[in-house]
KEGULO-376017 format. One line per 8 residues: for each residue x, z, y of C-alpha. Coordinates in Angstrom, 1 decimal. Layout:
KEGULO-376017
X/Z/Y ~ ...;
//
This chain:
KEGULO-376017
11.3/0.8/52.0 ~ 7.4/0.7/51.8 ~ 7.7/-3.3/52.6 ~ 9.2/-3.1/48.8 ~ 6.4/-1.3/47.7 ~ 4.0/-3.9/49.6 ~ 6.0/-6.8/48.0 ~ 5.3/-5.2/44.5;
1.5/-4.2/44.8 ~ 1.4/-8.0/45.6 ~ 2.8/-9.1/42.7 ~ 1.0/-7.2/40.0 ~ -2.3/-8.2/42.2 ~ -1.4/-11.7/41.1 ~ -0.4/-11.1/37.7 ~ -2.3/-10.1/35.3;
-1.5/-5.5/34.7 ~ -2.0/-5.4/30.9 ~ -2.2/-2.3/28.3 ~ 1.2/-3.2/27.4 ~ 2.2/-3.0/31.4 ~ 0.7/0.4/31.3 ~ 2.2/2.1/28.5 ~ 6.2/1.0/29.6;
5.1/2.3/33.3 ~ 4.4/5.9/31.3 ~ 6.5/5.5/28.4 ~ 3.7/6.3/26.0 ~ 2.1/3.8/23.2 ~ -0.3/1.0/23.9 ~ -2.4/1.9/21.2 ~ -2.4/5.9/23.6;
-2.8/3.5/26.4 ~ -6.1/2.2/25.4 ~ -7.9/4.9/23.8 ~ -7.4/6.8/27.6 ~ -9.1/4.0/28.6 ~ -11.9/4.6/26.1 ~ -12.0/8.0/26.4 ~ -10.7/8.6/23.1;
-11.5/12.6/22.3 ~ -8.3/12.4/20.4 ~ -6.1/12.0/23.7 ~ -5.5/14.9/25.6 ~ -6.7/15.0/29.3 ~ -4.0/15.1/31.0 ~ -2.7/12.1/29.0 ~ -6.4/10.3/30.2;
-5.7/11.4/33.6 ~ -2.1/10.0/33.8 ~ -4.0/7.0/32.1 ~ -6.8/6.4/34.3 ~ -4.7/6.7/38.0 ~ -2.5/4.5/37.1 ~ -5.0/2.0/35.8 ~ -6.7/2.3/38.8;
-3.3/2.2/41.2 ~ -2.5/-1.4/39.8 ~ -5.9/-2.5/39.6 ~ -5.6/-3.1/35.5 ~ -8.7/-4.9/34.5 ~ -9.0/-6.5/30.3 ~ -7.8/-9.3/29.2 ~ -10.4/-11.6/29.1;
-8.2/-14.8/28.1 ~ -6.3/-13.3/25.2 ~ -9.9/-11.5/24.0 ~ -11.1/-15.2/24.3 ~ -8.7/-16.1/22.5 ~ -9.2/-14.0/19.7 ~ -12.7/-15.9/19.3 ~ -11.4/-19.2/18.7;
-11.4/-18.7/14.7 ~ -11.6/-20.1/11.6 ~ -13.6/-17.8/9.4 ~ -11.1/-17.7/6.7 ~ -8.7/-15.4/5.7 ~ -5.2/-15.8/3.3 ~ -4.5/-13.4/0.6 ~ -0.6/-13.0/-0.7;
-0.6/-11.3/-4.0 ~ 2.0/-11.0/-6.3 ~ -0.1/-11.8/-9.4 ~ -3.1/-13.3/-10.2 ~ -4.3/-12.8/-13.7 ~ -2.6/-9.4/-13.1 ~ -6.0/-7.0/-14.2 ~ -4.9/-4.9/-11.0;
-5.0/-7.4/-8.8 ~ -8.0/-9.5/-10.0 ~ -10.3/-6.8/-9.4 ~ -8.9/-6.4/-6.0 ~ -9.7/-10.0/-6.1 ~ -13.1/-9.3/-6.6 ~ -13.2/-6.9/-4.1 ~ -12.0/-9.5/-1.3;
-14.7/-12.0/-2.9 ~ -17.7/-9.9/-2.2 ~ -17.0/-8.6/1.5 ~ -15.4/-12.3/1.9 ~ -18.9/-14.2/1.4 ~ -21.0/-11.5/2.8 ~ -19.4/-12.4/6.0 ~ -19.2/-16.1/5.3;
-15.2/-15.8/5.5 ~ -13.7/-18.9/3.3 ~ -11.0/-17.4/1.4 ~ -7.4/-18.4/0.5 ~ -5.1/-17.4/-2.7 ~ -1.7/-17.8/-2.6 ~ 0.4/-16.0/-5.4 ~ 4.0/-15.1/-5.1;
5.0/-14.1/-9.0 ~ 6.9/-11.5/-7.8 ~ 8.8/-14.1/-5.3 ~ 10.3/-12.7/-2.2 ~ 11.3/-16.6/-1.3 ~ 7.7/-18.0/-1.8 ~ 6.3/-15.0/-0.2 ~ 8.0/-16.8/3.3;
7.1/-19.5/2.3 ~ 3.0/-18.3/1.3 ~ 3.3/-17.2/4.2 ~ 3.4/-20.1/6.6 ~ 1.8/-22.0/5.0 ~ -1.1/-20.1/5.4 ~ -0.1/-19.6/9.1 ~ 0.0/-23.5/9.7;
-3.9/-23.9/7.7 ~ -4.6/-21.4/10.9 ~ -5.8/-18.6/9.0 ~ -8.0/-15.9/10.9 ~ -5.5/-13.3/9.0 ~ -4.0/-12.2/6.1 ~ -4.4/-9.3/3.5 ~ -1.3/-8.5/2.0;
0.6/-7.2/-1.5 ~ 4.4/-7.8/-1.0 ~ 6.5/-8.2/-3.8 ~ 8.7/-6.3/-5.6 ~ 11.3/-8.1/-4.6 ~ 10.8/-7.9/-0.9 ~ 12.7/-5.8/1.3 ~ 13.0/-7.7/4.2;
9.6/-8.3/6.6 ~ 11.2/-10.6/9.1 ~ 7.9/-13.2/8.5 ~ 6.3/-11.0/8.6 ~ 6.6/-10.0/12.0 ~ 6.6/-13.3/12.3 ~ 3.1/-13.5/11.7 ~ 2.3/-10.4/14.0;
3.9/-12.1/17.4 ~ 1.6/-15.2/17.0 ~ -2.0/-12.1/17.6 ~ -2.6/-13.1/13.7 ~ -3.8/-9.3/12.3 ~ -2.4/-8.8/8.9 ~ -3.9/-5.9/6.5 ~ -1.3/-4.6/3.8;
-2.7/-3.2/0.5 ~ -1.2/-1.2/-2.2 ~ 2.5/-2.8/-2.2 ~ 2.4/-2.2/2.0 ~ 5.5/-2.2/4.3 ~ 5.5/1.0/7.0 ~ 8.3/-1.4/9.1 ~ 4.9/-2.9/10.7;
2.4/-1.6/13.0 ~ -0.4/-2.8/10.4 ~ -3.7/-1.4/9.3 ~ -3.1/-0.8/5.2 ~ -5.0/0.8/2.3 ~ -3.6/2.2/-0.5 ~ -4.3/5.1/-3.2 ~ -3.6/8.5/-3.5;
0.0/7.6/-5.8 ~ 1.7/10.6/-4.7 ~ -1.5/12.9/-5.9 ~ -1.8/10.7/-9.3 ~ 1.8/10.7/-10.5 ~ 2.0/14.5/-9.5 ~ -1.7/15.5/-11.5 ~ -0.1/13.1/-14.5;
2.7/14.7/-14.3 ~ 1.4/18.0/-14.4 ~ -0.9/17.5/-17.3 ~ 1.7/16.6/-19.3 ~ 3.3/19.8/-18.7 ~ 0.5/22.0/-19.6 ~ 0.0/19.9/-22.9 ~ 3.4/22.0/-23.5;
6.0/18.8/-22.6 ~ 9.0/20.2/-22.0 ~ 11.3/17.2/-20.9 ~ 9.2/14.7/-19.1 ~ 11.0/11.7/-18.3 ~ 9.7/8.9/-15.7 ~ 10.2/5.6/-16.1 ~ 10.0/4.5/-12.5;
9.1/1.3/-10.3 ~ 11.6/-1.1/-8.0 ~ 13.1/2.0/-5.7 ~ 12.4/-0.2/-2.7 ~ 8.4/-0.1/-2.9 ~ 6.6/2.6/-1.4 ~ 4.5/3.2/-4.7 ~ 7.1/3.6/-6.2;
8.9/6.1/-3.9 ~ 5.7/8.2/-4.3 ~ 5.0/8.0/-7.8 ~ 8.7/9.6/-8.1 ~ 7.6/12.1/-5.7 ~ 5.2/13.2/-6.9 ~ 6.6/13.3/-10.6 ~ 9.1/15.3/-8.9;
6.9/18.0/-7.4 ~ 5.0/18.4/-10.3 ~ 8.1/19.4/-12.2 ~ 9.5/21.8/-8.6 ~ 5.9/23.8/-9.1 ~ 6.4/24.5/-12.8 ~ 10.2/25.5/-12.3 ~ 11.1/22.7/-14.9;
15.1/21.3/-14.1 ~ 15.6/17.9/-12.7 ~ 17.3/15.6/-15.6 ~ 18.6/12.8/-14.1 ~ 18.9/10.6/-17.0 ~ 15.2/11.3/-18.0 ~ 14.4/8.8/-14.6 ~ 14.9/5.6/-15.6;
14.3/2.9/-12.8 ~ 12.9/-0.1/-14.4 ~ 10.2/-2.7/-13.2 ~ 6.6/-3.6/-13.9 ~ 6.2/-5.0/-16.6 ~ 6.1/-4.7/-21.0 ~ 9.2/-5.4/-21.4 ~ 10.9/-2.9/-18.7;
9.2/-0.4/-20.1 ~ 10.7/-1.2/-23.8 ~ 14.0/-1.1/-23.1 ~ 13.4/1.9/-20.5 ~ 12.8/4.3/-23.0 ~ 15.2/3.1/-26.0 ~ 17.8/4.0/-23.8 ~ 16.3/7.2/-23.2;
15.5/8.0/-27.1 ~ 19.3/7.9/-27.7 ~ 19.8/10.4/-25.4 ~ 21.4/13.3/-27.2 ~ 18.0/15.4/-26.3 ~ 15.2/13.1/-25.7 ~ 12.3/13.6/-23.3 ~ 8.9/14.7/-25.5;
6.8/13.1/-23.0 ~ 6.8/10.1/-21.0 ~ 5.4/9.2/-17.1 ~ 5.4/5.9/-16.5 ~ 5.3/3.7/-13.0 ~ 2.4/1.5/-15.0 ~ 0.1/0.4/-18.3 ~ 2.3/-2.5/-18.9;
5.2/-0.1/-18.7 ~ 3.4/2.3/-20.7 ~ 2.5/-0.2/-23.8 ~ 6.3/-0.8/-23.8 ~ 7.3/2.2/-24.3 ~ 4.8/3.5/-26.8 ~ 6.1/-0.1/-28.8 ~ 9.7/1.4/-28.5;
9.0/4.9/-29.5 ~ 7.2/3.1/-32.5 ~ 9.8/1.5/-33.6 ~ 11.8/4.4/-33.7 ~ 10.1/6.2/-36.1 ~ 8.1/8.6/-33.7 ~ 4.4/10.0/-34.2 ~ 2.3/9.9/-30.0;
1.6/12.5/-28.7 ~ 2.8/14.7/-31.3 ~ 6.9/13.4/-30.9 ~ 6.2/11.7/-27.6 ~ 3.7/12.0/-25.6 ~ 3.2/9.5/-22.8 ~ 1.1/8.3/-19.9 ~ 0.5/5.5/-17.5;
-0.8/5.0/-14.2 ~ -3.9/2.0/-13.2 ~ -6.1/2.7/-16.3 ~ -6.0/-1.2/-17.5 ~ -8.6/-1.9/-19.7 ~ -6.3/-2.5/-22.0 ~ -5.7/1.8/-22.6 ~ -8.6/1.8/-24.7;
-7.5/-1.5/-27.2 ~ -4.6/1.0/-28.2 ~ -3.9/3.0/-31.0 ~ -3.3/6.1/-29.8 ~ -5.3/5.1/-26.1 ~ -3.1/5.1/-23.7 ~ -4.2/7.9/-21.0 ~ -3.8/6.9/-17.2;
-4.5/7.5/-13.7 ~ -7.5/5.5/-12.5 ~ -7.3/3.7/-9.5 ~ -10.0/0.9/-8.6 ~ -8.5/-2.3/-6.8 ~ -12.1/-3.3/-6.2 ~ -12.7/-0.5/-4.0 ~ -9.2/-1.3/-2.5;
-10.2/-5.1/-1.9 ~ -13.4/-4.5/-0.3 ~ -12.2/-1.9/2.3 ~ -8.8/-3.8/2.8 ~ -11.3/-7.2/4.1 ~ -13.6/-5.3/5.7 ~ -10.2/-3.7/7.7 ~ -9.1/-7.1/8.2;
-12.4/-8.3/9.7 ~ -13.1/-5.3/11.8 ~ -10.0/-6.6/13.1 ~ -10.1/-10.0/13.6 ~ -13.5/-9.6/15.7 ~ -12.1/-6.5/17.8 ~ -12.2/-7.6/21.6 ~ -10.1/-4.9/21.9;
-6.6/-5.6/23.9 ~ -4.5/-3.4/21.9 ~ -6.4/-2.6/18.7 ~ -5.3/0.1/16.9 ~ -4.4/-0.1/12.8 ~ -5.6/2.2/10.3 ~ -4.2/3.8/7.0 ~ -6.5/4.6/4.3;
-5.9/6.2/1.2 ~ -8.2/6.5/-1.9 ~ -8.4/8.8/-4.7 ~ -6.9/8.2/-7.8 ~ -8.7/9.7/-11.5 ~ -6.6/11.5/-14.5 ~ -8.6/9.6/-18.1 ~ -7.0/11.7/-20.6;
-6.8/10.0/-23.7 ~ -4.9/10.3/-27.5 ~ -1.8/9.2/-26.0 ~ -1.2/12.7/-23.9 ~ -3.2/15.3/-26.0 ~ -0.2/16.9/-28.0 ~ -1.5/20.0/-28.4 ~ -4.8/18.1/-30.1;
-3.7/15.7/-32.4 ~ -6.6/13.2/-32.0 ~ -7.2/10.0/-34.3 ~ -7.8/8.2/-30.9;
//
């Protein structure tokens, strides 16, 4: 069998061995191989030894062609967001622009208007414009990410923010949605609320899942019984909050508090509560998520969970530029999680009625 091994060795030497080849042979991930070759302290000595021995045996050298392809840049990045007029996304855009401008990158913005079909078209249009990378927050309709998998196959970096996909090996920037939701719900419970409802976002979005999980864990930690009728899956707009709250208020035992998945949903909920002749927070306390500017302009002022869209935009852009400029054959993707802050205002202060 020596002649077979000899032929194999000749073949290996005549073709460019890649990190993926090493990973396939060792049955580990390409990113693990890449980190092992760089003597990353998070990789065990046993794995490093195994990788280095195979790399030496197969005479592995970094793929200079792949590295050179990365240098053919247009200094343009594409941004795909659900809504440009949305306060949160407008602050994200400001963060993106700050970092991109400082790095001398141009930006192409696309607005999906929460349409999956539009998102697919926008993605392909940006690729046709030869952008160096994409910053993406998926639409509320998106459950299939094949269009982003096409981008991945073209070796174009993607960084997701806020609304992310976990199906793709890509970097992402999110906030502590779970912790923020838990803080919001615990605050309502601390105010003496016994029947806390949740106006949940679209169930397939990760942010909706995390916020619902935070709500449920807050109830569980206080030994409060879960009432299925108190969880209303709605959308993300004012109208969604209004209609879902009307359903809640028609229950035999309506809730005395509501945690809404967004401030716009909370605004709709407040309208429904007032139309029912109830007082906020005395009859129904309420808290939202995102801390939109209008939160301090309505009566009562809306309690909310604050998240910094500007910082999300900056961090996401820095991650994308880092990957675009990386000379690594296999880039190790990162997930960055930013903290949230509980902002308490009049809408949730059930124990201390306020003019706000």
